[in-house]
TISEKE-409874 format. One record per residue (C-alpha): residue in one letter; z, y, x. Coordinates in nm, 2 decimals. Example, Ala and Ser with C-alpha at 12.3 -4.5 7.8 and 13.67 -1.06 7.14 Angstrom:
+------+--------+--------+--------+
| code |     c3 |     c2 |     c1 |
+------+--------+--------+--------+
|    A |   0.78 |  -0.45 |   1.23 |
|    S |   0.71 |  -0.11 |   1.37 |
+------+--------+--------+--------+
***
This chain:
+------+--------+--------+--------+
| code |     c3 |     c2 |     c1 |
+------+--------+--------+--------+
|    X |  24.52 |  18.41 |   3.37 |
|    X |  24.63 |  18.57 |   3.69 |
|    X |  24.70 |  18.94 |   3.68 |
|    X |  24.84 |  19.21 |   3.94 |
|    X |  25.01 |  19.54 |   3.96 |
|    X |  24.76 |  19.86 |   3.83 |
|    X |  24.79 |  20.22 |   3.94 |
|    X |  24.73 |  20.37 |   3.59 |
|    X |  24.61 |  20.28 |   3.24 |
|    X |  24.40 |  20.58 |   3.12 |
|    X |  24.15 |  20.58 |   2.79 |
|    X |  24.10 |  20.53 |   2.42 |
|    X |  24.14 |  20.20 |   2.28 |
|    X |  24.10 |  20.04 |   1.94 |
|    X |  24.25 |  19.76 |   1.82 |
|    X |  24.21 |  19.47 |   1.57 |
|    X |  24.25 |  19.50 |   1.21 |
|    X |  24.63 |  19.44 |   1.06 |
|    X |  24.63 |  19.06 |   1.06 |
|    X |  24.89 |  19.09 |   0.74 |
|    X |  24.63 |  19.27 |   0.56 |
|    X |  24.33 |  19.07 |   0.67 |
|    X |  24.54 |  18.75 |   0.53 |
|    X |  24.61 |  18.89 |   0.22 |
|    X |  24.26 |  19.06 |   0.16 |
|    X |  24.13 |  18.68 |   0.16 |
|    X |  24.37 |  18.54 |  -0.10 |
|    X |  24.39 |  18.82 |  -0.32 |
|    X |  24.03 |  18.87 |  -0.33 |
|    X |  23.97 |  18.50 |  -0.36 |
|    X |  24.19 |  18.50 |  -0.70 |
|    X |  24.04 |  18.86 |  -0.82 |
|    X |  23.72 |  18.85 |  -1.03 |
|    X |  23.41 |  18.99 |  -0.84 |
|    X |  23.32 |  19.06 |  -0.49 |
|    X |  23.66 |  19.24 |  -0.26 |
|    X |  23.45 |  19.36 |   0.04 |
|    X |  23.69 |  19.38 |   0.39 |
|    X |  23.59 |  19.61 |   0.67 |
|    X |  23.77 |  19.59 |   1.00 |
|    X |  23.88 |  19.25 |   0.94 |
|    X |  24.11 |  19.11 |   1.21 |
|    X |  23.86 |  18.80 |   1.33 |
|    X |  24.17 |  18.62 |   1.47 |
|    X |  24.20 |  18.22 |   1.46 |
|    X |  24.50 |  18.28 |   1.24 |
|    X |  24.32 |  18.46 |   0.97 |
|    X |  23.99 |  18.24 |   1.02 |
|    X |  24.24 |  17.98 |   0.88 |
|    X |  24.28 |  18.17 |   0.59 |
|    X |  23.96 |  18.23 |   0.52 |
|    X |  23.87 |  17.83 |   0.58 |
|    X |  24.12 |  17.71 |   0.33 |
|    X |  23.99 |  17.93 |   0.05 |
|    X |  23.64 |  17.78 |   0.13 |
|    X |  23.77 |  17.47 |   0.09 |
|    X |  23.88 |  17.59 |  -0.27 |
|    X |  23.55 |  17.66 |  -0.33 |
|    X |  23.53 |  18.02 |  -0.28 |
|    X |  23.26 |  18.15 |  -0.13 |
|    X |  23.34 |  18.39 |   0.15 |
|    X |  23.06 |  18.57 |   0.34 |
|    X |  23.19 |  18.68 |   0.70 |
|    X |  22.90 |  18.88 |   0.97 |
|    X |  23.18 |  18.92 |   1.22 |
|    X |  23.25 |  19.27 |   1.14 |
|    X |  23.25 |  19.29 |   0.70 |
|    X |  23.42 |  19.00 |   0.50 |
|    X |  23.28 |  18.97 |   0.14 |
|    X |  23.49 |  18.75 |  -0.06 |
|    X |  23.37 |  18.61 |  -0.40 |
|    X |  23.66 |  18.60 |  -0.62 |
|    X |  23.67 |  18.35 |  -0.91 |
|    X |  23.93 |  18.49 |  -1.08 |
|    X |  24.33 |  18.36 |  -1.12 |
|    X |  24.23 |  18.02 |  -1.24 |
|    X |  23.93 |  17.98 |  -1.06 |
|    X |  24.04 |  17.80 |  -0.76 |
|    X |  23.92 |  17.41 |  -0.71 |
|    X |  24.08 |  17.11 |  -0.61 |
|    X |  24.04 |  17.06 |  -0.23 |
|    X |  23.88 |  16.76 |  -0.09 |
|    X |  24.10 |  16.73 |   0.20 |
|    X |  24.40 |  16.85 |   0.41 |
|    X |  24.41 |  17.23 |   0.39 |
|    X |  24.43 |  17.31 |   0.73 |
|    X |  24.62 |  17.64 |   0.82 |
|    X |  24.63 |  17.62 |   1.20 |
|    X |  24.90 |  17.82 |   1.37 |
|    X |  24.95 |  18.06 |   1.10 |
|    X |  25.26 |  18.10 |   0.93 |
|    X |  25.15 |  18.32 |   0.69 |
|    X |  24.86 |  18.12 |   0.52 |
|    X |  25.09 |  17.85 |   0.52 |
|    X |  25.39 |  18.02 |   0.32 |
|    X |  25.17 |  18.30 |   0.11 |
|    X |  24.95 |  18.02 |   0.01 |
|    X |  25.18 |  17.81 |  -0.13 |
|    X |  25.26 |  18.05 |  -0.36 |
|    X |  24.91 |  18.05 |  -0.52 |
|    X |  24.91 |  17.67 |  -0.50 |
|    X |  25.23 |  17.62 |  -0.70 |
|    X |  25.05 |  17.78 |  -1.02 |
|    X |  24.75 |  17.56 |  -1.00 |
|    X |  24.63 |  17.27 |  -1.20 |
|    X |  24.59 |  17.03 |  -0.89 |
|    X |  24.74 |  16.86 |  -0.62 |
|    X |  24.69 |  16.94 |  -0.25 |
|    X |  24.85 |  16.90 |   0.10 |
|    X |  24.87 |  17.20 |   0.36 |
|    X |  24.91 |  17.10 |   0.70 |
|    X |  24.89 |  17.29 |   1.04 |
|    X |  24.94 |  17.24 |   1.43 |
|    X |  25.25 |  17.13 |   1.59 |
|    X |  25.43 |  17.53 |   1.52 |
|    X |  25.38 |  17.49 |   1.19 |
|    X |  25.50 |  17.14 |   1.16 |
|    X |  25.84 |  17.28 |   1.31 |
|    X |  25.87 |  17.60 |   1.13 |
|    X |  26.14 |  17.63 |   0.84 |
|    X |  25.97 |  17.61 |   0.49 |
|    X |  26.27 |  17.56 |   0.27 |
|    X |  26.29 |  17.93 |   0.28 |
|    X |  26.01 |  17.92 |   0.02 |
|    X |  26.07 |  17.60 |  -0.14 |
|    X |  26.40 |  17.68 |  -0.27 |
|    X |  26.24 |  18.00 |  -0.48 |
|    X |  25.95 |  17.84 |  -0.56 |
|    X |  26.12 |  17.50 |  -0.66 |
|    X |  26.38 |  17.77 |  -0.88 |
|    X |  26.02 |  17.91 |  -1.07 |
|    X |  25.91 |  17.52 |  -1.17 |
|    X |  25.69 |  17.47 |  -0.87 |
|    X |  25.68 |  17.11 |  -0.74 |
|    X |  25.67 |  17.12 |  -0.34 |
|    X |  25.75 |  16.87 |  -0.16 |
|    X |  25.78 |  16.83 |   0.28 |
|    X |  25.63 |  16.51 |   0.32 |
|    X |  25.84 |  16.42 |   0.67 |
|    X |  26.13 |  16.55 |   0.46 |
|    X |  26.27 |  16.76 |   0.71 |
|    X |  26.17 |  17.12 |   0.49 |
|    X |  25.88 |  17.18 |   0.73 |
|    X |  25.46 |  17.11 |   0.70 |
|    X |  25.34 |  16.88 |   0.59 |
|    X |  25.38 |  17.00 |   0.23 |
|    X |  25.25 |  16.86 |  -0.10 |
|    X |  25.24 |  17.08 |  -0.40 |
|    X |  25.14 |  16.98 |  -0.72 |
|    X |  25.04 |  17.24 |  -0.94 |
|    X |  25.30 |  17.33 |  -1.25 |
|    X |  25.34 |  17.59 |  -1.53 |
|    X |  25.58 |  17.88 |  -1.38 |
|    X |  25.83 |  18.06 |  -1.53 |
|    X |  25.96 |  18.40 |  -1.37 |
|    X |  26.29 |  18.43 |  -1.20 |
|    X |  26.49 |  18.74 |  -1.03 |
|    X |  26.55 |  18.60 |  -0.63 |
|    X |  26.85 |  18.78 |  -0.41 |
|    X |  26.68 |  18.64 |  -0.06 |
|    X |  26.90 |  18.57 |   0.16 |
|    X |  26.62 |  18.70 |   0.45 |
|    X |  26.43 |  19.00 |   0.49 |
|    X |  26.09 |  18.81 |   0.54 |
|    X |  25.75 |  18.99 |   0.34 |
|    X |  25.66 |  18.61 |   0.39 |
|    X |  25.89 |  18.47 |   0.15 |
|    X |  25.84 |  18.78 |  -0.08 |
|    X |  25.51 |  18.75 |  -0.06 |
|    X |  25.54 |  18.36 |  -0.17 |
|    X |  25.73 |  18.44 |  -0.46 |
|    X |  25.53 |  18.73 |  -0.61 |
|    X |  25.21 |  18.55 |  -0.60 |
|    X |  25.34 |  18.24 |  -0.76 |
|    X |  25.46 |  18.52 |  -1.01 |
|    X |  25.11 |  18.60 |  -1.09 |
|    X |  25.11 |  18.25 |  -1.22 |
|    X |  25.44 |  18.25 |  -1.40 |
|    X |  25.57 |  18.33 |  -1.75 |
|    X |  25.78 |  18.66 |  -1.77 |
|    X |  25.94 |  18.91 |  -1.50 |
|    X |  25.94 |  18.78 |  -1.13 |
|    X |  26.14 |  19.00 |  -0.89 |
|    X |  26.26 |  18.99 |  -0.53 |
|    X |  26.57 |  19.13 |  -0.36 |
|    X |  26.58 |  19.16 |  -0.03 |
|    X |  26.91 |  19.25 |   0.20 |
|    X |  26.63 |  19.49 |   0.40 |
|    X |  26.29 |  19.63 |   0.27 |
|    X |  26.00 |  19.39 |   0.49 |
|    X |  25.68 |  19.48 |   0.52 |
|    X |  25.52 |  19.58 |   0.19 |
|    X |  25.13 |  19.49 |   0.21 |
|    X |  25.15 |  19.22 |  -0.10 |
|    X |  25.29 |  19.48 |  -0.33 |
|    X |  25.03 |  19.78 |  -0.22 |
|    X |  24.72 |  19.53 |  -0.21 |
|    X |  24.86 |  19.39 |  -0.59 |
|    X |  24.86 |  19.73 |  -0.72 |
|    X |  24.53 |  19.84 |  -0.58 |
|    X |  24.35 |  19.55 |  -0.76 |
|    X |  24.52 |  19.62 |  -1.07 |
|    X |  24.87 |  19.43 |  -1.05 |
|    X |  25.14 |  19.49 |  -1.24 |
|    X |  25.40 |  19.56 |  -0.98 |
|    X |  25.66 |  19.82 |  -0.90 |
|    X |  25.94 |  19.86 |  -0.60 |
|    X |  26.29 |  20.03 |  -0.64 |
|    X |  26.48 |  20.01 |  -0.32 |
|    X |  26.44 |  19.67 |  -0.21 |
|    X |  26.37 |  19.52 |  -0.49 |
|    X |  26.00 |  19.42 |  -0.61 |
|    X |  25.92 |  19.31 |  -0.98 |
|    X |  25.59 |  19.15 |  -1.07 |
|    X |  25.48 |  19.11 |  -1.41 |
|    X |  25.19 |  18.87 |  -1.51 |
|    X |  24.81 |  19.04 |  -1.56 |
|    X |  24.50 |  18.84 |  -1.72 |
|    X |  24.33 |  18.94 |  -1.42 |
|    X |  24.29 |  19.12 |  -1.06 |
|    X |  23.99 |  19.34 |  -0.97 |
|    X |  23.79 |  19.31 |  -0.70 |
|    X |  23.83 |  19.59 |  -0.43 |
|    X |  23.70 |  19.78 |  -0.12 |
|    X |  23.96 |  19.71 |   0.15 |
|    X |  23.96 |  19.90 |   0.50 |
|    X |  24.22 |  19.74 |   0.73 |
|    X |  24.35 |  19.97 |   0.99 |
|    X |  24.45 |  19.87 |   1.34 |
|    X |  24.73 |  19.64 |   1.36 |
|    X |  25.05 |  19.81 |   1.49 |
|    X |  25.19 |  19.48 |   1.61 |
|    X |  24.87 |  19.48 |   1.88 |
|    X |  24.88 |  19.87 |   1.92 |
|    X |  25.25 |  19.79 |   2.06 |
|    X |  25.09 |  19.62 |   2.39 |
|    X |  24.94 |  19.93 |   2.49 |
|    X |  25.20 |  20.18 |   2.36 |
|    X |  25.46 |  19.98 |   2.60 |
|    X |  25.19 |  19.99 |   2.87 |
|    X |  25.11 |  20.35 |   2.84 |
|    X |  25.49 |  20.40 |   2.88 |
|    X |  25.59 |  20.17 |   3.17 |
|    X |  25.29 |  20.20 |   3.42 |
|    X |  25.29 |  20.53 |   3.61 |
|    X |  25.02 |  20.80 |   3.57 |
|    X |  24.90 |  20.64 |   3.22 |
|    X |  24.79 |  20.80 |   2.89 |
|    X |  24.62 |  20.58 |   2.62 |
|    X |  24.52 |  20.71 |   2.28 |
|    X |  24.50 |  20.41 |   2.03 |
|    X |  24.30 |  20.48 |   1.74 |
|    X |  24.35 |  20.40 |   1.38 |
|    X |  24.64 |  20.20 |   1.38 |
|    X |  24.87 |  20.13 |   1.04 |
|    X |  25.19 |  20.31 |   1.05 |
|    X |  25.32 |  20.18 |   0.72 |
|    X |  25.67 |  20.30 |   0.74 |
|    X |  25.82 |  19.89 |   0.68 |
|    X |  25.62 |  19.84 |   0.99 |
|    X |  25.66 |  20.16 |   1.21 |
|    X |  25.99 |  20.06 |   1.38 |
|    X |  25.77 |  20.02 |   1.76 |
|    X |  25.73 |  20.40 |   1.73 |
|    X |  26.07 |  20.46 |   1.64 |
|    X |  26.23 |  20.22 |   1.94 |
|    X |  26.00 |  20.38 |   2.18 |
|    X |  26.13 |  20.76 |   2.10 |
|    X |  26.48 |  20.61 |   2.07 |
|    X |  26.41 |  20.48 |   2.49 |
|    X |  26.27 |  20.84 |   2.57 |
|    X |  25.88 |  20.72 |   2.51 |
|    X |  25.64 |  21.04 |   2.50 |
|    X |  25.45 |  20.89 |   2.16 |
|    X |  25.27 |  21.13 |   1.93 |
|    X |  25.09 |  21.08 |   1.62 |
|    X |  24.76 |  21.28 |   1.54 |
|    X |  24.50 |  21.26 |   1.29 |
|    X |  24.75 |  21.11 |   1.03 |
|    X |  24.56 |  20.99 |   0.69 |
|    X |  24.54 |  20.74 |   0.45 |
|    X |  24.34 |  20.43 |   0.36 |
|    X |  24.35 |  20.20 |   0.10 |
|    X |  24.71 |  20.30 |   0.03 |
|    X |  24.81 |  20.22 |   0.41 |
|    X |  24.89 |  20.53 |   0.63 |
|    X |  24.69 |  20.53 |   0.97 |
|    X |  24.73 |  20.75 |   1.26 |
|    X |  24.58 |  20.77 |   1.62 |
|    X |  24.91 |  20.74 |   1.88 |
|    X |  24.89 |  20.88 |   2.23 |
|    X |  25.11 |  20.75 |   2.49 |
|    X |  25.21 |  20.89 |   2.79 |
|    X |  25.42 |  20.75 |   3.08 |
|    X |  25.78 |  20.81 |   3.05 |
|    X |  26.10 |  20.75 |   3.25 |
|    X |  26.29 |  20.52 |   2.97 |
|    X |  26.64 |  20.46 |   2.89 |
|    X |  26.80 |  20.14 |   2.75 |
|    X |  26.90 |  20.14 |   2.37 |
|    X |  27.05 |  19.94 |   2.06 |
|    X |  26.81 |  19.76 |   1.82 |
|    X |  26.99 |  19.64 |   1.53 |
|    X |  27.02 |  19.64 |   1.18 |
|    X |  26.79 |  19.77 |   0.93 |
|    X |  26.49 |  19.82 |   1.20 |
|    X |  26.48 |  19.47 |   1.28 |
|    X |  26.20 |  19.38 |   0.96 |
|    X |  26.03 |  19.65 |   1.09 |
|    X |  25.93 |  19.52 |   1.39 |
|    X |  26.00 |  19.13 |   1.45 |
|    X |  25.70 |  19.05 |   1.60 |
|    X |  25.71 |  19.35 |   1.89 |
|    X |  26.07 |  19.27 |   2.00 |
|    X |  25.94 |  19.07 |   2.27 |
|    X |  25.74 |  19.37 |   2.40 |
|    X |  26.05 |  19.58 |   2.36 |
|    X |  26.20 |  19.32 |   2.56 |
|    X |  25.94 |  19.42 |   2.83 |
|    X |  25.99 |  19.79 |   2.85 |
|    X |  26.40 |  19.74 |   2.82 |
|    X |  26.33 |  19.57 |   3.19 |
|    X |  26.15 |  19.90 |   3.30 |
|    X |  26.40 |  20.10 |   3.17 |
|    X |  26.71 |  20.25 |   3.31 |
|    X |  27.07 |  20.11 |   3.19 |
|    X |  27.11 |  19.81 |   2.91 |
|    X |  26.94 |  19.75 |   2.62 |
|    X |  27.09 |  19.53 |   2.30 |
|    X |  26.85 |  19.36 |   2.08 |
|    X |  27.08 |  19.19 |   1.79 |
|    X |  27.04 |  19.07 |   1.43 |
|    X |  26.71 |  18.93 |   1.55 |
|    X |  26.81 |  18.56 |   1.52 |
|    X |  26.46 |  18.49 |   1.29 |
|    X |  26.29 |  18.52 |   1.63 |
|    X |  26.45 |  18.16 |   1.72 |
|    X |  26.18 |  18.06 |   1.46 |
|    X |  25.86 |  18.22 |   1.57 |
|    X |  25.57 |  18.07 |   1.70 |
|    X |  25.81 |  17.97 |   1.97 |
|    X |  26.20 |  18.04 |   2.01 |
|    X |  26.11 |  18.38 |   2.11 |
|    X |  26.49 |  18.43 |   2.25 |
|    X |  26.48 |  18.19 |   2.47 |
|    X |  26.13 |  18.20 |   2.59 |
|    X |  26.18 |  18.59 |   2.65 |
|    X |  26.51 |  18.51 |   2.86 |
|    X |  26.33 |  18.23 |   3.07 |
|    X |  26.04 |  18.46 |   3.16 |
|    X |  26.20 |  18.74 |   3.22 |
|    X |  26.48 |  18.57 |   3.41 |
|    X |  26.15 |  18.45 |   3.61 |
|    X |  26.07 |  18.81 |   3.72 |
|    X |  26.40 |  18.87 |   3.83 |
|    X |  26.50 |  19.06 |   3.55 |
|    X |  26.89 |  19.06 |   3.45 |
|    X |  26.87 |  18.91 |   3.07 |
|    X |  27.13 |  18.75 |   2.87 |
|    X |  27.01 |  18.57 |   2.58 |
|    X |  27.26 |  18.58 |   2.26 |
|    X |  27.25 |  18.41 |   1.92 |
|    X |  27.08 |  18.68 |   1.75 |
|    X |  26.91 |  18.85 |   2.05 |
|    X |  26.94 |  18.92 |   2.39 |
|    X |  27.11 |  19.18 |   2.63 |
|    X |  26.87 |  19.32 |   2.90 |
|    X |  27.00 |  19.56 |   3.19 |
|    X |  26.67 |  19.70 |   3.31 |
|    X |  26.59 |  19.96 |   3.61 |
|    X |  26.49 |  19.75 |   3.85 |
|    X |  26.11 |  19.69 |   3.92 |
|    X |  26.04 |  19.33 |   3.83 |
|    X |  25.81 |  19.09 |   4.04 |
|    X |  25.53 |  18.86 |   4.00 |
|    X |  25.57 |  18.53 |   3.84 |
|    X |  25.43 |  18.19 |   3.65 |
|    X |  25.51 |  18.29 |   3.31 |
|    X |  25.54 |  18.00 |   3.02 |
|    X |  25.38 |  18.14 |   2.74 |
|    X |  25.43 |  17.83 |   2.51 |
|    X |  25.09 |  17.90 |   2.36 |
|    X |  25.27 |  18.20 |   2.17 |
|    X |  25.03 |  18.48 |   2.15 |
|    X |  25.30 |  18.75 |   2.13 |
|    X |  25.47 |  18.63 |   2.49 |
|    X |  25.14 |  18.61 |   2.67 |
|    X |  25.03 |  18.96 |   2.56 |
|    X |  25.40 |  19.10 |   2.63 |
|    X |  25.33 |  18.95 |   2.99 |
|    X |  25.04 |  19.10 |   3.04 |
|    X |  25.14 |  19.42 |   3.03 |
|    X |  25.48 |  19.34 |   3.22 |
|    X |  25.27 |  19.22 |   3.50 |
|    X |  25.08 |  19.53 |   3.54 |
|    X |  25.37 |  19.77 |   3.61 |
|    X |  25.56 |  19.47 |   3.83 |
|    X |  25.52 |  19.42 |   4.20 |
|    X |  25.32 |  19.15 |   4.32 |
|    X |  25.07 |  18.86 |   4.07 |
|    X |  25.16 |  18.72 |   3.78 |
|    X |  25.04 |  18.40 |   3.62 |
|    X |  25.03 |  18.33 |   3.25 |
|    X |  25.00 |  17.96 |   3.15 |
|    X |  24.81 |  17.92 |   2.85 |
|    X |  24.70 |  18.25 |   2.86 |
|    X |  24.39 |  18.18 |   2.60 |
|    X |  24.73 |  18.16 |   2.27 |
|    X |  24.62 |  18.56 |   2.22 |
|    X |  24.32 |  18.43 |   2.01 |
|    X |  24.55 |  18.39 |   1.76 |
|    X |  24.57 |  18.76 |   1.67 |
|    X |  24.40 |  18.96 |   1.94 |
|    X |  24.08 |  18.77 |   2.12 |
|    X |  23.93 |  19.06 |   2.31 |
|    X |  24.33 |  19.16 |   2.42 |
|    X |  24.26 |  19.13 |   2.81 |
|    X |  23.92 |  19.31 |   2.77 |
|    X |  24.05 |  19.57 |   2.61 |
|    X |  24.37 |  19.64 |   2.81 |
|    X |  24.19 |  19.57 |   3.19 |
|    X |  23.92 |  19.81 |   3.07 |
|    X |  24.19 |  20.07 |   3.09 |
|    X |  24.28 |  20.00 |   3.46 |
|    X |  24.23 |  20.28 |   3.68 |
+------+--------+--------+--------+
***
């Protein structure tokens, strides 16, 4: 993909459904009783991996490209798959499904692509094993492929060393099959979509501070789910509207869950003209239209409790920092090293190629902005968030930018380039 500078971005855009909520709708819909109907489901490769895995376990799932209908078979209705469960590039599918599979009455193997085979799974193996699960990393490196042999589980209280919705969710989903109460305490509250959706389908779950507590129930009820636009996808348009001169963009129906809204807060902290309109609630999730206009940005410090609310948005925040006057510091984000790529190294390498003054650190980066970057050849490392971030950077940079491996955006946002370029004036 080759991209050059544009004069302005103007118009209205609707981003695909939230990736986290789409994944969870398939998983909880599969183990609920009845038909779960999901509107605005994200048709990205990651979420389609979740559908494929549950189909392999005997769940009938209809997907017409807009509405997904999941014919749930109840908590104990999954069947032993005849082959390896392939999660593709999806860490969410791999980790959350491991929690469900730990309490089944069959044995299976989960595997994914090269990226998944290098991502850390010990963070779920440890707590699930404490619950009585039998999970073996077949290569002995605490990564996929994972062999899971279903067991009788017991509830635990787990003090998680990381604020991770995937870790928390894996434990809570295993808790559906455990004897007694299961609870997870995090250092800082991570995204809470699992808790909200469990509550919506009749789960016995409470949240106090950074602790979520689940008690097992005999059944979960199917529900109708309307998936809001994914704020992680909206983030690219928010950044583009702020850094491309003369721009004004309306991003419709975006989920603004307070465990996910850190991007909005950082944009405002950097002096961005960003406003929320038409704020309302859909299926327990707050939703709004986001209006963003070109702004003169300044540097800021992104650290501490806000990090879990924008962990996927840090690459595009680093791009914004390159266009902002002064210094931006990102810290407390060592989690970036174990995403689809080592995002600290990859962002630093590519920003440097565009002439940006950036210094990688152990847990983030320091960016001295204010000078217009120049076009360069960008290595996406097949990381969708890297590719989308530099597509946005290219629209406000001098010269031509070429993104290698640009098709990786299909993982979360198949129509990203079309939606971005149709705003260009």
